[in-house]
N, C-alpha and C positions, 0 to 999 in steps of 0.2 A: 472317445467322442460322445460319451454319455452325459456330458455337461458342457457348459460354456467354458472355453479356454480362458486363461488369465490374460489381462491386457498386456500386450507386448511392450518392452522397453524400447528405447530409441534404436539400439543396435538390432533388436529383433525386427523392428519395423523396416529397417533398411534391408535386412535379409529377406523378409517377406515380400517387400517391393521388388527385389531382384528376381525372386521366383515368379511372381506374377508378370513382370516385364518379359522374362524369358518365354513364358507360355504365350503371351500376347504377340510377341514378335514372331514366334513360330506359326501362330494362326495367320498372321498377315502373309507370311511366306507361302503357306499352303493355299491361301486364296489367290495370291498372285500366280502361283504355279497352275492352279486350276484355270484361271482366265487365259493363260498363255497356251496351255495344252488342250483345253476343252472349250474352244470358242462357241460351240453349239449350245453350251449351257446359258450363254448370255443373249444370243441372237434369237429374235422372235421370227417365226416363219411368216413370209408374205402372204402365202395362200395355203389352205389346207392340202396336205398330201392325199392323193387318192388312196382309198382303202385297198389293202391287198386282197386278191381273189384267190381262194383256195381251189386246188385241183380236186375234182370229184374223186372220192375213194370210198372203200367199203368200211363201215364202222366195225371196230373189234367186238368180238363176242365177250360175254361176261367172264367166261373162263380165261380168255386171253388177258383181260384186265386183271383178273385175279393172279394169273401167273406172272404178270409184270411187276407185282409188288415184291420188293427186295426182302421182305420179312415173311416168316411162316404165317399163313392165314387160313381160317376155316370159314365157310359160309354156313350159318346155322339157321334152321327153321324152328321157331318156337312152337312147342306143343302145349296147348292150353287145357286145363282141367275144366270140369263142369262149373266151377266157380269163377272161371275166367283167369285164374292165376297160371303162370308158367310152371309146368310140372316136369318138363324135359326140353331138350333141344337136340334136333336131329342134324347130323353133319351132312349137309346137302352137297358140299363140294369142298375141295382144298386145292392149294396151289403147289407148284413144284418145290418151292422153298420148304413147305410143310412136309412133303414127302422126303426131301433130303434130310431134314432135321430128325424125323422119326427114324429113318434108316440108320442114321448115325447114333442116336441116343437110345433106342429101344431094342430089346432082344428080337432076334429074327422070328421067334414064335409069336410075337405080338403084332407083327406087321400085317398079317392077313386081316385083322379086324379093322384096318384102315380103309379097305376097299369097299365101296358101296355105301348106301345110306344106312346110318346106324345112330343109336343114341350116344350123345357126347358123354353122358354119365355112365353108360354101359362100358364105353371104351376106357374111361378114366373115372372109376367110382369115387376116388378120393377128391375129385374136383368139387363135389357137392359141399365139402367141408372147408372150401377155400372162398376167398372173396369173389371168385368168378361167378358163382350162382347169383349173388346180389347184383353184380355188374350187369349180367344179362337181363335181370328183371328191370333194373332202372333204365337201361338203354332202350328197352322195348316200351316201357310205360312213358318215359320222359322224352323219348325221341331225341336223345342227346348222347354224345360220345362219353364213355366212362373210362377213366384211367389216364395215363398208364399207372398200374398198381402192381407192386411186387407180389408174386404168387409162387408158392412152393407146393408141389404135390408129388405123389409116388405112383409110378407105373411099373409094369413088369408082370412076370408069371412065376412059375415054380423055380425058374433058374435064379431068381433073386430080384429084389426090388431095385428100382432105378429112381434116384431123386432128381426131379426136374425143377429148375429155377428159372423164372422168366418175368419180364415186365409185360403185363397183359393189358390190352385195350379192347373194348367192345364198342362198336359203332352201329347205328341203324343203317340198313341198306335196303330200302323199299320195305317190303313186309318181312324181310329177313334181317339177320344180324351178322356183321362181319367181326370175327374174333381174330385178332393178330397178336403176335407176341415177339418180343426181342429176347432171344436166348441169353441166358447167363446173368441177367439182371445187372448189366454193366453200369447203368446209371446209379443204382443203389450202392453198388460196391465202390464206385468212384466217390459218391457222397460220403459213405462211411469212412473211406480212406482219408478224405479231406478232414473229416471231423476228428478222426483219431490223432492225426498229426497237426491239427489246427492250422491247416493250410488251405489257401484258395488262390484263384487267379483272377485277373481283370485286365481288360484292354481299354485304354482311354484314347478316344479320337481327339487329336489336337486341333482339328479343323472346326469342330462344332461342340466340343466338350461332352460328347456322348460317352457313355460307359457301358461296356458289356462285361458283366461279372459272372463268376461261377457261383454255385450254391455255397453258402457259408461265408460269402464276402462280408456281409454286414456283421456277422458274429465275430470274425477275426478282427474287425476294426472297432468292435464294441458298440455297434449301432443297433437301434431297435429294428424289429422285423419290418416295420412300415416306414422307416426313415428314408428320405430321398437318397439316391445314390450319389456319393460325393465326387466332384470333379477333382483334378489334381490341385486346383486352386483351393478348393474346400479342404482338402487334406492338409495343405500348408497352413490354413487358418486354424486347424484343430490341434496340431502337434505342439509340443513344448518348444520353448525358444532354443534350447540346446540341440534340438533335432533339425533346425532349419538349415544350418550350414551343410550338413551331410545330404539333406534332401535336395538342396540346390545343386550340389556337386553331382549327385546321381542324375538329375534331369539334364544338366549341362553335358555330361558324358553321353547320355543316351540320345539326346536331341541333336546336339551339334557335332559331337565326335563320332556318333553313330556306332557306339559300342555298348556292350553289356556292363552294367554297374549295379551296385547295391548300396543300401543305407539302412540305418536303424531309426525307427520312429517311435517316440514315446508319446502316448496319448494320455493327458491328465484325466483323472477321475477319482472315484472313491478308492479304486485300486488302479494305480498307473498301469496302463497296458503298453507293452513293448512289442512292436511288430518289425520283423525283418522283411525288407522289400528288395527283391532282385528283379531288375527290369532289362528289357532289350528293345531296340528300335523296331518299329513296323514301317516299312517303306513301300511306296507305291510301286516302284520297280527297283531292281538291284542297282545300288549306287545312287539312287535318287533321293529326293527329299523325304525326311522322316515324317510320316503321317500320324503315327500313333505310338503309344507306349504300352507294351505288353509286360505284365509283371506277375510274379508269384509272391504272395504275401503269407508269412508264417507268424503266428502268435507265439513269441518266444518269452512271454512274461514269466512263466513258471521256470523255464530253464535259466533265464537271467537272474531270477530271484535265488535259485539254487547256487548259481555262481557267486552272486554277491554274498550269500550266507557263507559259502565256502571261503571266500576271501576274508570276510570278517572273522570267521573261525581261525583261519590261518594267521591273521594279524594278532588275534588274541593269544594263540599258541606261542607265536614268536615273542609277544610281550611277556607272557608267563615264563617262557624259557629265559629271557633276559633277566626278568625279575628273580627267578630261581637261581640263575647263575650269580647275580649280584648278592643275593642273600647267602648263597653258599660261600662266596668269596669272603664276605664279611664274617660269616660264622666261622670259617676256617681261620681267619685272622684272630678272631676272639679266642678260639680254642687254643691256638698257639700261644696266645698271650696269657691265658688263665690256667692252662693245664701244663704243669711243669714236666720237663724231661730229666729224669734222675740220672745222676752219675754216681760217684762214690763219695759225695760230700758229707753224707751222714755216717760213713763208716768210722770216722774219728770218734763218734759218740756211741759206737757199738751197735749200729743198725745199718742194714742194707734195705733199700726201698726200690720198688719197681711198680709200674702201673701198665695196665692194658685197657684201652678204651675202644669201644665199638659204637659208632654213631648209629642213629636211627636212619636207615636208608630212605625211608619215606619222607623224611624232613630235609632240612638243609645240610645235613652232615654233622650236626652238633645239637645237643639237647641241654637238659638242665643238670647233668652230672658234673661234679667238680671234686677236686681233691687238692690237698696241700700237705707238704712235709718240709719243715724248715726249723733251723735253730733259733731260739729266743735268747734275749740278753742274759737271762739267768741260767743259761746252759741247758734248760729243758728243750725238748724237741716238740714242736706243735705238729700234730698229725690229725688230719680231718678228711672226711669224705662225705659229700652231701648230694642231694638230688632235688633241684628246684622244680616247682610245679610247672607243667606245660611242656611244649615242644617248640623247636625252632628258635627264632630270635628272641621271642618274649621270655622263653625259659633261660636262654644263655645270658640275657640281660640281668634277670633276677639272680642267676648263679654268680655272675661277676660282682654284683652288689654285695651278696652275702660273703663271698670269698674274700673280697678286699676289706669288708667290715671286720671279719674275723681276724685278718692279718693285723689290722690296727689295734683291735681290742686286746690281742694277745700280748702286746708290748706293755700292758699294765701289770704283767707278772701275776695276775690273779689266777686262781685255780679254774679248771675246766668247767665246774658247775657255774661259776660266775660268768665265764665267757658265753656259755650256752644261754644263760638268762639274758645277758645284754643282746646277744644275737637275735633272740626271740623278740625282744622289745623293738629292735631295728626292723625286723620283718613285719611286725604288727603295725608299726607306724607307716610302713610303705604302702599299705592298702590290703583289701580283702583278698586280692589275687596273689599276694606275695607269701605263699606258704611253701615250705620245704621240709625235707627230712635230712638228718645228718647224724654222724658219729663224730664227736669232737674229743680228741685224746691228747694227753700230755705224757711224754716219756721222760722219766728221770734217770739219766744214765748212771748216776752214782748209786742208785738203789735198784737198778734193773727193773723198774716198776712202770707199768703202763696204767695210767688213770684215764678213764674214758666215760663219756656221757652219751646216752642214746636219746635222740629226739625223733621218735616215730620211725626210726630206720631199722633195716635188718641188722641183727646182732652180729658182731664180728665172730670169726671162727679161729680156733687155735689148732695148729698142726704140731704135734709133739710126739717124738718117738714113733713115727710112722702111723699115728692115729690122728684123726681130725674130729674135733668136737666144737659145738657152738658154745661160746662163752655165755655164762649166765647173765641175765639182765641185772642192773643195779637193784638195790632194795626198792620195792614199790613198783617194779616193772619199768618198761620204757616210758620216757616222757612224751608229752604231746609234740606233734610236729611244730616246727618253727612258724610263727606268724598266725597261729590259731587263736591263742588266748593270752592277752597281756598279763604280766605278773606271774607267769608260770615258773616254778622252781624245779630244778633238775638235780638228781642225785648221781654221784659218780661211783663206778665200780673200779676195783683195783685188780690187776693181773700181773703177777711176777713172771718175768721171762727168763728162761734158761738159754744157754748157748745152743743155737740151732733151732730154737722155737720160731715158727712162722705164724704171724698174725695176718689174717685175710679179712679185709674190709671190702664190701661190694655193694653195688646198687641193685634194687629189685628188678631192673631191666634184664639182669643176667639170669634170673630164676623164675620170674613171674610168668604165668601162663593164663590164658583166658579161663575165667571161673576157677582158678586154682586156689588152694588153701595155703596160707602163709607158712604153717607148720610143715606141710609137705614140701614147700619150696625150700625151707631151711634144711630139711633132711636130705633133699636131692643135692643141695650144694655141698653138704658135708660128705656125702657118699662120693661125689665127683672129685672132691679135694683128695680123699684117700686114694681113689682109683688113679688119678693123675700122678700122685706121688709114687705109686708102684710102677707106673710105666715111664716116668720121666724123673730121674734122679736130679734134684735141684742143685747138686754139686755144692761147692763152697763159695764160688764167686757170684757176683751180681748177675752175670750173664746166665748162669745156671738157674738162678731164682726167676729170671725173666722167662726162660724157656718153660719152666714149670707153670708160671702164671698163664702163658700163652696156651699151653696144653689144657689147663683147667677151663679157660674161657672157651676153647674150641669144643670141649665136651658139653658145655651148657648152651652154647649159642646155636641158632638155627633160624629157619624161616618163620617160626612161630613168634619170634621176638617182635614186640610192638613199641619198643622204647630204646633209648641208648643204654649202654651197659658199661660198667666200670668195675675193675678189680684192682685194688691196691694191696700189694703184698709187702710185708715187713718181716725181716729176719734178724734175730739178735745174733751178733757176731762178736768176737773178741776184738776190741779196738786195737789199732796199731800201738805197739809199745806196752801192751798189757792193760789191765784194768785201770780206769781213771780214778785218781785219788782227789779228795776235797778236804 
């Protein structure tokens, strides 16, 4: 209600008219009821009635009047100093409620000080440091009531202090002052409680639009402290259009169905204020006409915003989960398409092959690792393992491009150096983000020779006679990763294989650690390869080779891994029917 509401549309105007029509109809019913049941309100007397005559009686004493007060009270006599200022106040009298309060709250040893005239500040020294002293001075000087004001003070003796809390009022009473208090400061506690939960109450009189609110009513509705109190019709004018149907239904249930109802009201402003209103009917007599609407109003803006934020977060989480599931399904399909499952198809050419792949659990289940092993038309075997830059779908997309590009280039029957050159040109042409590392090898069965090129990738390892070693890089060291520099030339290394030799190609995700050294990573891999060999005999068949590869990966894998990891194991075997002849 801190600014003008928007102009309502046609539907909102109809709903607003229905609310005002309901209130006006109830006002007419109340007035009709009043005329029918209170005719004296309309009739003018023909002649003045005689004034009542009181029976003679004895006027009550001052003490009797004091005792009739329902709250504790003291009659104080101000003590003036030489300068005319109040220096003390004497307790001239007290009422029975004060005696009862003191008897209940103070230690027995302190009660004797209450009897007889005595200094107020002598009885309660801590009162001098409270607002009471100023209230006494102002009430005496200004001849006007002061308070009520919340006051806390301490009384007691050696048995221990007693904290007293009350709402105190000081009023002139002839030449004396009347100090009374409401124990417990109920008014302040009620106000504080309402403020803490941002709740208030109000009662609207339907006969004359009168409003009786509690403290905090304006704050809950977002009104200025000096703003006029809103009628129910004013509230309808101020809320947003989507609040009107619920507001009308609440009024209909309370006024016509005579039952408790609630609704949610949204007040437009710089920050839309949301108020929950629960109302009940106020009737003149049980079962009769509803005269008023009594309601509890709670500012639920913060709670509603938390709920809306939670719902938005939940929707976002569901969206992310669906997106992640979709990405995972696509990635798994791509992985199945581009990562082969080896059987014994290479055995005819004197090689067994198996692979172990571990996806990056933080991503979609697949990354940039790829491998390939297949026969070429010239009876060579193409063997390659690479690692495309990045994670997730972007990495697997680049991986697929490079893998299929290499498959096509290999049919040119060119040596691996030329294949690496062409694959680098392909990656460079694809963009600055298309970088990858790879080992590209060709196996010549008739010579039992493995020729391989390294493009920024970890060097393969050779397991022979129970020992594992890292193969030396080609002359000039490893080449640049693919996609870094166009025109890069690569040099091939040659490794002759014996029966039983195992060549291990792997991606750096298997060995790399945070802030690790590549040489230490290589040494760790070689040591793990030897250790796995001692604990897991690879046997003679492909299943034994695969069990050895799984054992090796298990030794190197762990929660430290931050990338996907691949191991490609090749073992030279005797081809069926003996050595191949050409």
